[in-house]
N, C-alpha and C positions, 0 to 999 in steps of 0.2 A: 151831941155831935156839933162840931163847930165848922164854920165855912172852910172849904179847902184852901190851903195857902196858894196865893197866886191867882185866885179866881177873878179878881178885878182885872188883872192883866189879861187873862184868858178871854174875859168878856169884851175887853177893849179890842183884842185881836179879832174876835168873831164879828163885832160890829163894824170894824174897819174893813174886814173882808167883804161883808155885805155891801158896804158903800162902794167898794172898788168893783164888785161884780155888777151892781146896778149902773155905775158910771160906764163900765166897759160895754155894756149892752144898751147904752144910750137911754136909760130910764131917767137919769139925772145928769145935769150939766156941771154942777159944782161939787168938787170932792168933799166928802163928809156930810153933805146935806142929803137927807133921805125922804123928801116929801112924797115920792112915788110909792113907798112901801105902804100897802093897805092892810097887811096882816103879817105877823111873824110868829114862828114857833121857836121856842127856846128849849134846849135840852141841857140839863145839868146833871153832873155825876153825883152831886150832893144837894138835896133839897134845902138844907140849912144855908146854902149859899145864895138863896133867892134875893136877899136884901143887897148883897154885893153886886149881883147881876143887874138888879134894877138900877142901882146907882150908876154903874158903868154904861148900861144901855141908854139911860136918860141923856147922857152927854151927846149921843148921836141922833136923837130924835127931835122932831119939831115940838113946839109947845103942846100940841094936841096929838099925842103919839097914836100910832095905829093899834088895832087890837092885837093882843099877844097871848098865846097860850104857852105855859111853861110846864114841862114835865121832868121828873127825876128819872134817870135811866141808870142801868147797872154799869154801862161803859159806853165810851165813844171811840171812834177810830183814832189811832195814834196816841191814845192816852189823853185826849183832849178833856178839859174840865167843863167846857161849855161849847155849844154849837147853836147857831141861829139860822133858821131857814125862812127867808122872807118870801112874800108874795107881793108882786109889784104891778102897777098899772100905768099905762102911758096916758 
């Protein structure tokens, strides 16, 4: 099995959405910076896409990224390829 086409773009959208949510709720001040995330759970429709997910996710994380658990799932809402669920602290 190969990585799902477009997974990198889907991971970029998921991480950007995480940053926007944290910013909207005043966890962070600078768009795109996510130092407040202490743990994240990532859900992938295809486990073979983990390397692409890691690459895309790393662009949004500080040098010492938070803990992350990644699981493969049978499906995600609206046909999404990836979803990230962060836990943040102030």
